[in-house]
N, C-alpha and C positions, 0 to 999 in steps of 0.2 A: 744447209735447207731443212733438213730433218728437223736440225735443232733448233731452228726456229722455226719450224709448224709446232714443232711440241708446245713450245714459251708459249705460243699464239694459242692453241687449246686450253692452255691449261688458264690462260687468261682469262678465255672467254668461260670457264667452267666457274674458276673464283665468282668472277660476275654473276654470272646465271644464279650461283650459292647463297649469292648476300643476296640477290634480289630477290628468290626465296624468301630468305629468313626473314628479311626486312617484311615482306607481303604476311607473313604468319605472325608478326609481331601486331603489325596493325589491325591481324583481323581479330587478334585474340582481344585490342584496347575496344574495338569496334564492339566487340561482345560485350567488356565488361561494363561499357559507357553508356551503348548505343541501345544494343537490345539482350542486356542485363535485365534482373530483377532482384528486388529488396522484398521480405516479407515482413509487416510489423504488427506484433501484439499489441492489443489493448482490451479493457474493460468492454461490456455491451455497452455501459452507459457512455463508454466513449468517443465510439462507433462513428456516428454524424461527425464530431470536434476533428477527433483522427482522419477523418476523409477529406474535411477540408483543409487542415495543414499542412496534407501531404499533395494536397491539389496544387498549393501556394508554394510548395518547396519544388514542384517541379515544374511550375512557369516561371519561379525566378533564374530557370536556368539550368538545371540539373540534368545532366545527358541519360539518363537513364528509363528503358522502357517500360519498364511496370514497378507499383510498390503494391503489395499487396495488403491489405490491413485486416485481419481476422482476430475474432475474439477467441483472446486468452487473458485473466484481469492479471494484475500485478498480486493479488492472495496468491494464484497457483501458478505463472510464470516460472519462476526461479525450480520448482519441482517439478514441472515438464519439459525444461529447458536440459536439467541435470539427466534426466530420463535418456533424453538423445539429443547431445550438442551439436550434433552434425546435420537433427530434422528440427532445430529450434529456429525461431525467426531471428533473421539478422539484428531488429533491433524491438529492444520488449521493454515495460515498465514494471517494477519490482518493486516491495517495501525496503525500505533500508534493511532492514533484518535477517533479508537474504544475500543480504550483500558476503558476507565469511561465507558461506557454501559455494556459493558461485567463484570466487576467489582460488579458494582452496581446491576447486576442482577443475581449475584454470580453466573456467568458460565465459568468460568476459575480458575483455580486452581494457587495462589498466589507458588512461587518459593523459597525456603527455603534452609538452610544446606550448602552443599559443592560446590551444583549445581549454588548457588545465588554467592557463593566466587569466582567460577570462572568464570561467568559474569563479575562481579566488577571487576575481574585481568587481562581480557581478550578486555573487547570493550572499544570506546571511550565514553568519560563522558556524552557527548550529545547523544548517544545509549542508555546509562543505565538509563537515565535521562526520556527518551520517554517509556521506559519499564517499569516506574516508577510510580502509582497512588495513592497518599496519604500515602506515604512513603512506598508504598511495592510495590516488584518487581513482576509482574505475566508476562512477556514475555522474550522469546529469543530473542533478536537482531540480524538479517541476511543481513540487507543492508540499507544504506541513500538509497534516491533518491528528487531528485526535476524534472522538465520536461527541456527540450532543446528545439530547435531548429534544425530540418535536413532540408536542400536545396538543389537543384538541382547543383550542380557548371557549369553545363554547362549555363544555365539560372543566375543566380546571381556569381557576385565575394567575394572575401572577406571583401571589403569593405562597397558593398549596403548593407549584411545583417547584417550591424550594425544597421539600422536605417529603421523601419517599413515605414517610412513614403517612405524613399527612394526607397525601393523593392513597394512598391502601385504606385507610379511613372511611373512605369519603364512599358514602351509598350510589352505587350508579344503576341505572336501569339495567335489565335484566338482559342478559348476553352479552353483556360490555366489559371487557377486559377492562383492568385499572392503570396497568401496565405491563410493557411485553421488552424481550429484550431477547438475543441470541445466546442463551447461556450451550449452546452446544458447541461454539467457538471459544477458546480460550483467549481470543484477542477483547472480549469483551467479557466473562465471566469472572478474570483476571481483576478486573476491577476492584473487590469484595474484600479478595487477599491484599492487595495494595492498604486500601483504606484502612483494613484492621491494621495496619504496621509491619506487612511481611517483606522480606525482599525477593528479588530475583536475579538469579547469580550475581547478588554482592550489592553492595550500592551503588556498585556504578554498570551494573550490568555485564560484566566483563570477565569475573569469573565464573567458568560454565563448572566448578567444582560444589559451587553455593545455592542452594533452595532451601529457604526455613520453612518451608507453606505447610509442616506437620510440627509447629508448635503449638501455644495456647490459643494466639492469634488467629492460627491456620485455621483451628479448629473451629472455634467461631465465628470465622469464615463464612466455611461449609455448612455449619451448623444454617447458617441465617441463607442461603441460596436454597435448603432444604426448607426452611420455612415459606419462604416466597413462593414455593412450588405445590406448598398448601394452601393458600390465596387467590386471589382471581388474580392473577397473571400469567402470562401467556409464553412460552417459550417457542418461538418462533425464525424464520428468515426473514429481511426484505422485502420480497415478493409478497409474501403473506399477509405481514403486518402491513402493509401500504393497500393492499385489497380490504383488510380489516379497516385499516381508518376512512377509507371511503366510504364505507359502508354506517361509517360511526358505529363503530364494534371493538374500537379500541381507542384509548383515549391517552395514551403516551405508548412511546417508545426510542429507544436508544440504537441508533445510525451514524453516520458520519456525513459532512458537509456533501461527498457526494450524490447523496441522497435527495438532498434541497428543494431541486425540482420539483424531484418527484411528489415529495410530501406537500410543496405548493398546492400542487395537482388535486391531490386526494383530499388533502382538507378544505382546499380555497378561502375565503374571507375568513376562516377559522386558524389558519395558521401558525401556529407560534412555536416558539426554538428556545432553548435558553442551554445555559450549562446544566452540566448532571443534578442533581440533587443530594442533601443532604442523607446519610442514612445512619439507623441506630443500632449496629450489628452485634454489640452485648447485651443491649438492651438495659443498657445500665443510665441513660441518658447523655451518652456521650456522643451526640450526632456528630458526622463529618461528613466533608463533600465528598461523594466518589470519586477518586481518581482513577484515571484514565491512563490508558497507554497513548502515547504519541509516534508521529512519525512520519518519515520522508518517502515521496515519490521520488525512485530517481530510473531514469531510463540509463539502457545498458545494450554494448554494443558484443556481440557474440563473439568468440573468438574465432568459430569454424566458419565467417562469413566469409564468401569468395569474392566481396568488394568490401574490407575495411574502411578505405578513405570515404567512399560514398555515406554509408551506414555511420561514421561519425559525422559528418556534414546533419544528416539526418535527426540523427537523436539531439545532435545543437541546437537545428533549424525548434524542433518540438519544444524545444525549455530555454529558447529566447524570449526575450521581453516581450514582444507584439507577442507570441504564443502563452505566455504565461498570464495576458490579462486578459486574452479570451478564453483561455482554461477558467479565468476566476467569472466571466459575466455570462459564460454559458455554463460552466460547471458548477460555479461557486468553492471552486477551489482555493485554498491559501496560497499566496505566491510565497515562493522565496527570494524574487527578484528585489534587491533595496527599493531599485525607484518605480518596482508596480505596488510593491506592498505600501506604499509611501503614499499613495493617491487617495485623496479624498471619498468618489467610489466604494474605494475597497474599506477604507476605515469607518463609512458610515454603513453597510450591511449590516443588517440584523445578525443573519447567518454567521458571517465572518466574527463580529463582536462575541457572538456568543462562543468560536471556536478559539480565539484570544482569550477568552474569559475562564475557557476548559483546560487552555493550555499552561496556564499558569499553576494546571493541579494534576499535571500530569507525569509517566514516565516514559523515557523514551524506551522504544521495544529494544532488546539486547541483539546484538547485530553479530552474538557466537555462532558459530554451526551447529553449536550443543542443541539451541533454542527452537530446530526443529525436532527434536525428542520430546520436549515440552511440551508445545503446541497439541501433539497427537495421545498425550499422556492426560493431559487436562479437559481437552474438551470430552475425551470416556467418563473422566469422572465429575466434572461438571455437570453435563448432561443425565447423571444416573442418582446423583446426589438432588439436582431439581425435582427430578420424578418419582422420590422417594424410594430408589431399591437400594440404598446406603445406611443402614440405622444409624441412630448417633453411635452404638458402641463402637462401630466397625471403623468410623469417620479416621479415628488417628492411624487404625493400620493400611485403611486405605490412602491417605496423607503421605504413610513412610512408601510405601509403593511407587505411590507418585512423585515421590522427590529421590529415589533413587532411579528412576526410567529417567525423568530429567537431566542428573547430573551425572549415571553413569556414560561409559566410553563405548 
């Protein structure tokens, strides 16, 4: 009888423990799927659009309590994530050139299985390549981009904006700048070096030991930037440019299609957009169209997320066919989903037409992790050059230092 009672008690205890374990598992599942939360980072300009996309995601049946959308643009998201992966958003947008640094730090998830097959079947080959690092795919491509020139049609004609020399030679009203650009960012200032004939990290942008900006072509490009600083040209960011254009104080400005709606608001009926103009960098009549950096925006999933499956679903949702169309209609972003890119409404848009024109004369941003050193080094050099803080005699030595910083481990 004692043995029987002992057996019964053991059985009851086992059942009790199993029940407890099942309850704990259910609680954990509930916490992940019903009471958990995710954070999504995006640019300030994308906030309304992303909020709409998130609402649609939740209405579609994703059983998650909250998805917070916060402002951290793709230009700084990778840097912020690398400072503290655990504190970074579960899903965030980055420029494809950040991929190398994020992958090498183990900061983002690789995309595999059905999701990878969906990407391969729906996006352009170049977008897939941009989302790939060392043979593996890590990002969901959402759009391609380069930068353009916006101009005031009451000041410049379509013929005049084809040449920067022509634009700068035109006499404008007092207090009105002929041209503006952010020379304090390598993303824009590098244009003059590419146009002069220089390369960054080799011909294909994948050799971190190579940068020839300190050759004769590079010296000519630097002198041209310095010359622009001595003319009726302003070095300013997008916010200041929009204010100036709205008040009629800036005739033309270089930035990307992500600012097209703001530019339309600022310029109204005088809204003009085109590919970058030609420049005569060496002053010998060799006019060449300014080359630009081209890039792709990717949504990545944080390797430290507590809910990787839902985070993956969200990233995939943000970049699906419907939302790439929404991104185009609301933000004029050039879609990489092949079905959306082929739509008549996409092909007929004047901003898209200018983007496609410029993409034909662009250089993809390098994805090697070394590029992070380049951005910092070039930004300081370009700003000093534009502001006249570097003499002609010192340009070569400053470029030597720039190249050393950009290529040193």
